[in-house]
ROSE-4610 file (N, C-alpha, C; in Angstrom, 1 decimal, always signed):
// ROSE-4610
residu = [M/M/M/A/A/A/L/L/L/K/K/K/D/D/D/R/R/R/E/E/E/M/M/M/E/E/E/K/K/K/G/G/G/Y/Y/Y/P/P/P/R/R/R/I/I/I/Q/Q/Q/A/A/A/A/A/A/A/A/A/K/K/K/L/L/L/R/R/R/R/R/R/L/L/L/A/A/A/D/D/D/A/A/A/L/L/L/E/E/E/R/R/R/G/G/G/E/E/E/P/P/P/F/F/F/R/R/R/I/I/I/Q/Q/Q/V/V/V/G/G/G/A/A/A/E/E/E/R/R/R/I/I/I/T/T/T/I/I/I/P/P/P/P/P/P/Y/Y/Y/A/A/A/V/V/V/F/F/F/S/S/S/I/I/I/E/E/E/H/H/H/D/D/D/R/R/R/S/S/S/G/G/G/D/D/D/S/S/S/E/E/E/E/E/E/V/V/V/E/E/E/F/F/F/E/E/E/F/F/F/S/S/S/W/W/W/K/K/K/R/R/R/R/R/R]
num = [1/1/1/2/2/2/3/3/3/4/4/4/5/5/5/6/6/6/7/7/7/8/8/8/9/9/9/10/10/10/11/11/11/12/12/12/13/13/13/14/14/14/15/15/15/16/16/16/17/17/17/18/18/18/19/19/19/20/20/20/21/21/21/22/22/22/23/23/23/24/24/24/25/25/25/26/26/26/27/27/27/28/28/28/29/29/29/30/30/30/31/31/31/32/32/32/33/33/33/34/34/34/35/35/35/36/36/36/37/37/37/38/38/38/39/39/39/40/40/40/41/41/41/42/42/42/43/43/43/44/44/44/45/45/45/46/46/46/47/47/47/48/48/48/49/49/49/50/50/50/51/51/51/52/52/52/53/53/53/54/54/54/55/55/55/56/56/56/57/57/57/58/58/58/59/59/59/60/60/60/61/61/61/62/62/62/63/63/63/64/64/64/65/65/65/66/66/66/67/67/67/68/68/68/69/69/69/70/70/70/71/71/71/72/72/72/73/73/73]
x = [-86.6/-86.0/-86.8/-87.2/-87.9/-86.8/-87.2/-86.3/-86.6/-85.5/-85.5/-86.3/-87.0/-87.7/-86.5/-86.7/-85.7/-86.3/-85.8/-86.1/-84.8/-84.7/-83.4/-83.8/-83.0/-83.2/-81.8/-81.8/-80.5/-80.8/-79.9/-80.0/-79.2/-79.6/-78.9/-78.7/-77.5/-77.4/-78.4/-78.8/-79.8/-79.7/-78.5/-78.2/-78.5/-78.0/-78.3/-79.8/-80.4/-81.8/-82.6/-82.3/-83.0/-82.8/-81.6/-81.3/-82.1/-82.2/-82.9/-84.4/-84.9/-86.4/-86.7/-85.7/-85.9/-86.0/-85.1/-85.1/-86.4/-86.8/-88.1/-89.3/-89.4/-90.5/-90.5/-89.3/-89.3/-89.8/-89.4/-89.8/-91.3/-91.9/-93.3/-94.1/-93.6/-94.3/-94.3/-93.2/-93.1/-93.7/-94.2/-94.8/-93.7/-92.5/-91.4/-91.0/-90.3/-89.8/-88.7/-88.6/-87.5/-86.5/-85.3/-84.2/-83.4/-83.1/-82.3/-81.5/-80.3/-79.5/-79.7/-80.1/-80.2/-79.3/-78.3/-77.2/-76.6/-76.5/-75.9/-76.9/-78.1/-79.2/-79.7/-79.9/-80.5/-82.0/-82.8/-84.2/-84.9/-86.0/-86.7/-88.1/-88.6/-90.0/-90.8/-91.8/-92.5/-93.5/-93.8/-94.8/-96.2/-96.5/-97.8/-97.9/-96.7/-96.6/-97.6/-98.0/-99.0/-98.2/-98.4/-97.7/-98.5/-97.9/-98.5/-97.6/-98.2/-97.4/-97.9/-97.0/-97.2/-96.6/-97.3/-96.9/-96.9/-95.9/-95.8/-95.4/-96.1/-95.7/-95.6/-94.5/-94.3/-93.6/-94.2/-93.5/-93.2/-91.8/-91.3/-90.7/-90.9/-90.4/-91.5/-91.2/-92.1/-91.4/-92.1/-91.5/-92.5/-92.0/-92.8/-92.2/-92.9/-92.3/-93.1/-92.3/-92.9/-92.6/-93.7/-93.6/-94.3/-93.7/-94.2/-94.4/-95.6/-95.9/-96.3/-95.9/-96.3/-96.0/-96.7/-96.5/-95.6/-94.6/-93.8/-94.6/-94.3/-95.1/-94.2]
y = [-54.7/-55.8/-55.9/-57.1/-57.3/-57.5/-56.9/-57.0/-58.4/-59.0/-60.2/-60.1/-61.1/-61.1/-61.3/-60.6/-60.7/-60.1/-60.5/-60.0/-59.7/-58.6/-58.3/-57.5/-57.8/-57.1/-56.6/-55.4/-54.8/-54.2/-54.5/-53.9/-52.7/-51.7/-50.5/-50.2/-49.6/-49.2/-48.1/-47.9/-46.9/-45.6/-45.0/-43.6/-43.6/-44.5/-44.5/-44.7/-45.7/-45.9/-44.6/-43.9/-42.6/-41.6/-41.5/-40.6/-41.0/-42.3/-42.7/-42.5/-42.7/-42.5/-41.0/-40.1/-38.7/-38.3/-38.7/-38.4/-38.8/-40.1/-40.7/-39.8/-39.4/-38.5/-37.2/-36.7/-35.4/-35.6/-36.6/-36.8/-37.1/-37.8/-38.1/-36.8/-35.9/-34.6/-33.8/-33.8/-32.9/-33.5/-34.8/-35.5/-35.8/-36.1/-36.3/-37.8/-38.3/-39.7/-39.7/-41.0/-41.3/-42.2/-41.9/-42.7/-43.3/-44.6/-45.3/-46.4/-46.7/-47.8/-49.0/-50.1/-51.3/-52.4/-52.8/-53.6/-52.8/-53.5/-52.8/-52.1/-52.1/-51.5/-50.2/-49.2/-47.9/-47.9/-47.7/-47.9/-46.5/-46.2/-45.0/-45.4/-44.9/-45.1/-43.9/-44.1/-43.0/-42.4/-41.2/-40.5/-41.2/-42.0/-42.6/-44.0/-44.4/-45.7/-45.8/-47.0/-47.2/-47.6/-47.1/-47.4/-48.3/-49.3/-50.2/-50.5/-50.9/-51.4/-52.8/-53.7/-55.0/-55.4/-56.1/-56.6/-58.1/-58.7/-60.2/-60.6/-61.5/-62.0/-63.5/-64.1/-65.5/-65.9/-66.6/-67.0/-65.7/-65.6/-64.3/-63.3/-63.4/-62.5/-61.7/-60.4/-59.5/-58.8/-58.4/-57.7/-56.7/-55.5/-54.6/-54.2/-54.2/-53.9/-52.7/-51.7/-50.6/-50.9/-50.9/-51.4/-50.4/-50.2/-49.4/-50.3/-50.2/-51.0/-50.1/-50.5/-49.7/-50.5/-50.2/-50.7/-49.8/-50.3/-49.5/-48.9/-47.7/-47.0/-46.8]
z = [-57.3/-56.6/-55.2/-54.9/-53.6/-52.5/-51.3/-50.2/-49.5/-48.9/-48.3/-46.9/-46.6/-45.2/-44.2/-43.1/-42.0/-40.7/-39.6/-38.3/-37.6/-36.9/-36.3/-34.9/-34.0/-32.7/-32.2/-31.7/-31.2/-29.8/-28.9/-27.5/-27.4/-26.6/-26.4/-24.8/-24.5/-23.1/-22.8/-21.6/-21.1/-21.7/-21.7/-22.2/-23.7/-24.4/-25.9/-26.2/-25.4/-25.7/-25.4/-24.4/-24.1/-25.2/-25.8/-26.9/-28.1/-28.4/-29.6/-29.4/-28.2/-28.0/-28.0/-27.6/-27.7/-29.1/-29.9/-31.4/-32.0/-31.6/-32.2/-31.8/-30.5/-30.1/-30.8/-31.0/-31.7/-33.2/-33.9/-35.2/-35.3/-34.3/-34.2/-34.1/-33.2/-32.9/-34.1/-34.9/-36.1/-37.3/-37.2/-38.4/-39.5/-39.0/-39.9/-39.9/-41.0/-40.9/-39.8/-39.3/-38.3/-38.9/-38.9/-39.5/-38.4/-38.5/-37.5/-38.2/-37.7/-38.2/-37.3/-37.9/-37.1/-37.8/-37.1/-37.7/-38.9/-40.0/-41.2/-42.0/-41.6/-42.5/-41.9/-42.7/-42.3/-42.7/-41.7/-41.8/-41.6/-42.5/-42.3/-42.0/-40.8/-40.4/-40.9/-41.7/-42.3/-41.3/-41.5/-40.5/-40.5/-41.5/-41.6/-40.9/-40.4/-39.6/-38.5/-38.2/-37.1/-35.9/-34.7/-33.5/-32.7/-32.1/-31.1/-30.0/-28.9/-27.8/-27.4/-27.2/-26.8/-25.5/-24.7/-23.4/-23.3/-22.9/-22.8/-21.4/-20.8/-19.5/-19.6/-19.0/-19.0/-17.8/-16.8/-15.6/-14.8/-14.5/-13.8/-14.8/-16.1/-17.1/-17.7/-17.9/-18.7/-19.7/-20.8/-21.9/-22.5/-22.8/-23.4/-24.8/-25.9/-27.2/-27.8/-28.3/-29.0/-30.5/-31.2/-32.7/-33.6/-34.7/-35.8/-37.0/-37.6/-38.8/-40.0/-41.2/-42.3/-43.6/-44.7/-46.0/-46.8/-47.5/-48.3/-49.5/-49.8/-50.9/-52.0]
């Protein structure tokens, strides 16, 4: 069964964001998958995922996005 296309964004308070980033960094260092719940869906980022950083600037606003991309195997 094919998964439906979707895009979701979730904000976190600073303390929760730091804890999630810490868990992510630990998984990256160990070469292990990283599991996170976004909304109602649990997502696993595989160790072979490609990491990229994006920076956007528009007027007086700036944004940095940390992104992982992979093909499901």
